[in-house]
N, C-alpha and C positions, 0 to 999 in steps of 0.2 A: 648392817645385814645386807647381803647381796640382793640386788633387784631380781635375781633369778627366782627368789622365793615368792615374789609377788607376781612377776610376769608369767612364770611357768606353772603356777598352781592351778592348772586346768586340765581337762581332757584334750587330747589331740586326735580328732576323728575326721576322716575324709578331708584332710587338708585344712581343717578349721580348729581354732582354739575355742573351746567352749566349756562352760561348767557342766558337771554331771547333774543328773536329775534324780539320784538316789535319795534315800530318806535320812542319811546321816553323813558325817564328814570324817575324812581321815585327817587327824591332827599331826602335823609334821613337827617333831620336837628335836632340839639340840640335846643329845644324850648327856652332855657334860653338865649343863645347868638347867635342863628342862625348859629353856626358852622356846616359846612357840615361834616356829619359822613360817608355817603356812597352814591353811585350812583348805581342804579340797573335797568338795562334795563328790561322793563315789559314783562311778558309772553303773548303770543298770544292765540287766540282761539284754534289753532292747538296744542299748548303746554298744554293747559287745557285738551284737549282731550287725549293727551299722558299721562298726570298724572292720569286721571280717568281710562284709559285702563290698566295702570300699576297696579293700586290699585286693579282692578277687577281680573287681572291675579294672583297676589300674594295672594289675599284673600282666594281663595279656599283652598290652602294648609295650610294657617294660621288657618283657621277655624277648620281644622282637626288636628292641632297640639295639643299635650297634654296640658291641661290648666296649669299644673304645670310648663311646659316649657315656656308657655306664661307669667306666673307670674314672672319668673326670669328676663325677660326684664325690667319690671317695678321696681323690686327691685334694679337692676343695675342702672336704670335711676335715682332713688331716691338717691343712693349713689353718683352719678355723680353731682347732684345738690348740695348735701351737701358739697362735696369737693370743688365746685366752687362758693359757695354762695356769697362770696365777689365780685368776678368778675361779676356775674350776677346782683347783686345789683347795681354795678357801671354802668352797661349797662342800667338798668331800669332808673337810675337817668339821664343819658345822653340822652337817646332816647325819653323819654316822660316827662322829667322834674319832676319826682317823687322825693319827699324828701327821706332822709335816713329812716325815720320812715315808710313812705309808702312802700319803697322797701322791708323793713324787713317784713311788714305786708303781702305784696303780696307773698313773698317767703315762709313765714310760711304757708299760706293757700295753696299754690301750693304743698308743701310737704304733707300736710294733704290729698289733693285730689289724689296725687299719691299713698299714702298708701291705700286709698279706691279703686283705680284701681287694686292694688295687690289683694285685697279681691274680687273684681268683676270678676277677671279672673277665679275664682273657683266657683262663686255663682250661675250662671244661671242653674237651674235644671228643670227637667220635673215633670209632675204630672200624676197620673192615676186617671181618673174620672169614676164613676159608669155609667152604661147604663140601660135603661129600657128594652133592649133586652137581652134575656138569652144567656149566653156564650160570651158576647161581652166585650171587653176591650178597653177603650178609653185612648190613650196615648196623652198627650199634651207636645210637645217639644218647648222649647224656643231656637230659632236659630238666628244667626246674620242676620241683614238685607242685608248685602253685602258690600256696600261702602257708607260712610257718607261724605258729603261735609260740611265743617266748615268755617264760616265767622266770624272773631273775631274783636273786637273793639280796640281802642287805649288806653283806660283809665287804664285797668288792663290786658295788652295784654298777658303777660306770663301766668298768672293764668287762664284767660278766654279762651285762646286757649287750654291750657292743660286740662281744666275742661270738654271739649267735646272730645278732641283728645284721651286722655289717656283711658277713659272708653270705648269709641267706639272700640279702638284697643284691649283692654283687653277682650272685649266680642266677639272678633273674626272677626271684620270688617276691611276693608281697609279704609283709610282716605285720603282726599285731603283737605288741609287747605289753605284758602286765608286770610292772615292777613291784617289788616288796613294799608294803604300806609304810614301813619305816624309812624308806629311801625313795620316795616317789619322784623327786626331782633328779638327783644324781643318777638314779638308775632308770629314769624313764623320760620325763618331758625335756630334760636337757639334751638328750640324744635327738629328740624330735626337732628341737630348735636348730641344732647343728645341721641336721640333714635337710631341713627346710631351707636354711640359708645356703646350703651347698648346692641347691637346685634339684633335689629329689622330687619327682612329680607328686603332686598332691594326691592323697588317698592311698598311696603305695605302702606307706609306713604309718601306723596308728599306735597310740599309747592310751591304754585305759587304766585308770587308777581305781581299783575296786578291791573287793575281798569276797571270799567264799561265803561269808555271812550274807552278802547281798546277791551274789549271782550263782551260788552253788557250783555245780560242775559245768556251767554253760561255756566257760572259756575253752575247756578241753573237749566237751561233747559236740561243740558246734560242727556242722557238716563241712564247712569251708576248709579249715586247715588240715593238711595231710600229714604234717609233722608237728609234734609238740616238743620243744626243747625246754627242759626243766632243770634248774639248779637249785638244790635245797636239801632238806632232810630225807633220809631213807624212808621214814614213815609216810611222808606226803608223796615221795617218789613212787612208792609201792601203789598208792591209790591212783596217781597219774597214769602209771603203766597199765593198771587193770582197766581203767576207763578207756584209755587209748586202744587197748587190745579189743575191748568189746565193740569199739566203733571203727575197727580196722584202720587205725592210724599208727604211724610209726612214732615211737618216743625215743628221745635222746636224753638220758638221765645222768646228770653229774651230781652225785649224792655225797653223803658224809664220809668221814674217815676216822680211823683210830691208829694213825701212823706211829711207827716206832723208829727212833734213831738209836742205832746199835754201835756200841764202842767195844771193839775187840781188844785183845790183850797187847797188840802191837801198834795201837793207834797213837797218833800225835794228840796228847790229851788237851793241851792248850787250845789247839785248833778245834778239836771235837767239842770242847766246852762252848766256844764261840758259835759253832754251828748249831749246837743243841739249844742254847739260849735263844738264838734268833728263831729257830724252827718252832719253839714252843710259844714265844711271847710276841712275835710280830702281830700287829693289829690286835693286841690283847688276847691272842690265842684264838680269835674268831676266824679261823682259816681251816677249810676242810682238810688240807694237807698238813696241818700243824702236828708236831710230835707230842702227842698226848703222853707217850711212854718213852722214857730214856733208859735203855737197857745197857748195862755196863758189866764187863767181865769182872768177876769177883777179885781177880788178882790186881786190878787197878782201880777198883771201886772206891776205896778210901780217898785216894789222891784225886780222882775225878770229882767225887762228891764235894770235897772241900773247895776245889776251884769253881765248880759249878755254883755252889751256894754263895760263894763270895761275889761272883759276877752278878747273880740274880739280885743280891742286896743292893747293887749299885744302880739298878734300873729306876729311873725317875718316873713316878706315877703322878698324873695331874692333868692340867689344862692342855688339850692337844694342840692349841695354838702356840704354845711355848716350844721353840725349836729343840729345847733340851729334853722335853718329854718323850719317853719311850713307850709308856703305857698310859693310854687315855681311857675313857669310859667304855664299858660294854654297851651294847646297843639300847638296852632298856632295863627296867627294874626286874623283870622276869628273869633275864639272864643273870643279873647280879645275885638274885636270890638263889638261883640254881647253883651258882658257884659256891656260895656259902653252904648250901646243902650238901654238895659233893665233898667238901672238906670235912664237914661234921660227920658225914657217913663214913668217910675213910678213917677218921680218928676213932669213931665208935667201933670199927672193925679191927682196931689194933694198930693202925698205921702211926708213924711218928712224923710230926711236922718239923722239918729242918728249917723251914721258913713258913710262918703262918701270917698271911696278909689279912689286913682288916678291909671291911667294905664300908665305904662312905658314899651314899647315894648310888650312882652307877660306876663309881671308881672302885675297882676290885684290885687290890694289891696282890702281887704274886704269892703263890703257896707252893712249897716244894715238899712232897710227902714221900716217905720211904717205908718199907716194911709192911706194905699192904698185902693181905693174904692172897695167895695165888688164885683162889677161887672167887675173889671179889668181883661182883658185877661191874664195878667201876672200871676194871681193866678191860672189860669187853665193850664198853660204850664210848661214844664221842663226847669229850669234855670241851665245850665250846667257850673257853675262857682261860685266864692265866693261872691254871692249876696243872701241875705236872707230877707224874709218878716216876720215881727212880726205882729200877728193878735190877737186882744183881743176878748173874747167871754163871754157870760153870761150863765153859766150853761152847763151841759153835752149835752143836746138836741141840743143846737146851735153848740157846738163843733162837734158833730157827723155830722150834716148837712154840716158844712164848710169842714170838712175833706173829706167827700164823694163828694163834689162838684168839681169834676175834672174828665176828661176822663181817668185818669190813676188809677192804683190800684196795686202798687208793694209792698211797705213796709210802715212802720210808727212806732210810739212809743207813749206811754202814760205814764206819771209820776203821781203817786198817793201814798198816805200813806196806801192804802187799796188794797192789791194784787187782791182780788176778784172783787173789783170795777173796777180795771184795766182790768182784763180778760173779764168782762161783756162788758166794753167799746170796747175792741178789737174785740169781736164778732160781733159788729154792723158796723164795718168798711169794705168796699168793697175792700179788698186787699188780695193778696196771702199770705202775711206775716205781722205780727204786733208783737211788743215787748213791754213788761210791765217793766217799770223802767229800761230802757236801751236805747242805741242809736238806730238809724234806719238802720245802716249799718252792716249787718251780713250775713255770708254764711258759712255753715257747710257741710262737705262731705256726711252725711247720712240723712240730713233733706231736704225734697222737697223744691226746690227754684223756684219761678216763680210768675207771676202776673195775675191779672184779668184785664178786660176791655182792654184799649189800651196798657197795660203793657206786653202783651205777650200771647202765647199759649203753653200749656204743662208745664212740670216741669223737672228739672234735679236734680241730687244728689241721691245717694243711690239706692233704688229699682226703683225710677222713672227714673233713667238713664238707667237701664236695660229695662224698658218699652219703652224708647225713641229709643234705638239703637238695639233692637232685635224685632223679630216677633214671633207669636205663630203658631205652625202647629199641626193640629189634625191628628193623625194616629190611626185608629181603627183596632183591631184584632178580628176576629170572630173565637172563639175556637170551636164552634159547627157548626151548619148549619143554616143559615137564611132561613126563609120562605118567598117566594115572591108571590104576588097576581096573577101573570100570568107567 
């Protein structure tokens, strides 16, 4: 077992590693075999307050630090990750059941986002705008918001914590991070250790491992943070947004999805099968952009289905440490039970199981279902696991209607032999992102990432990250004399 699970099983507050003082412990388990990895006493409301106060104190000087000096911290953090890549990959595999391919994918993206943070440290600039008044100069300054609160999920914890934490810090803010209780190390204290060793000033970045059962809404209600960046379910996201609005805070919400991968009648079917299998089953389907639904034109449905089912049957399920494993465990028994329930509900509603996987502990084998009634609630919701629904359609109009018939609007993809046909199709879909002749799971450091409808509010990555974690201030200078009416 990695020493990370003993060394980092603490709170990180005001530059100090210390135990929490709550009344109970978060038990960190390996989802593959339920081995206990660590036990962490939760942080209290008082410790959340200490973390925010520390970030606010340290932020003032950090915002005034030369941007080139700030940039050096992220350059060193990147080198530390590169030096310890295998250790971090092993930690990801152990703590969240990610396969070796998944761990490599997450670390690759994390490094790319850190490189973008290096750039962001120097990027926010001001503008001078014209004025209708003679002799007046309008200066527009982009300044840090102050302190950002980050709540990250369990599925890509290292990446999705880093994705908000690093740019918020690079732009001159302080940060308090609350990782998911299933991934407190990979999604929380590991980042604290890396930034501590990279030379980030103490107090500027804090990690509190706790839960709403202990602190209620204290993390998002606290008066210090001006922005809350939340990644998770739409149910919790709705609550975060309402609390933020009531407290005049900005919220950035990256929420769930119900993406569709669409196969038109002129698609390369072999390629579409590969894209669809990856889009549904990467990290056991525990990805907000995963293709819950695979829509296929009826004229090619039989051929596509035969090839799709054949490929799904080849996916190895088992120990995520085995390099041949494609599907490891879901995060916990609650998720495993939910997947069994979804399959049973679909079958009760009249669906046919082309592949019906068994559930052993937290290992959930793939299930491929077809013939689900069009009005089934299952087609409206996010299925966070290795269960996929195949849906046939007749022509593009019906495909567009089916894809849009969901409260979510995050990602999606369409496969076609005509690129411009695909782009025209993509424009008609109510999502924040859509991909032509590719998978549904994509995230890039400089391209705006986010959803429509119940899939979120706001965008991250590149310039939109600067919008999320800075504010604009207008300072005018009158070089002559203004004339006043009295």
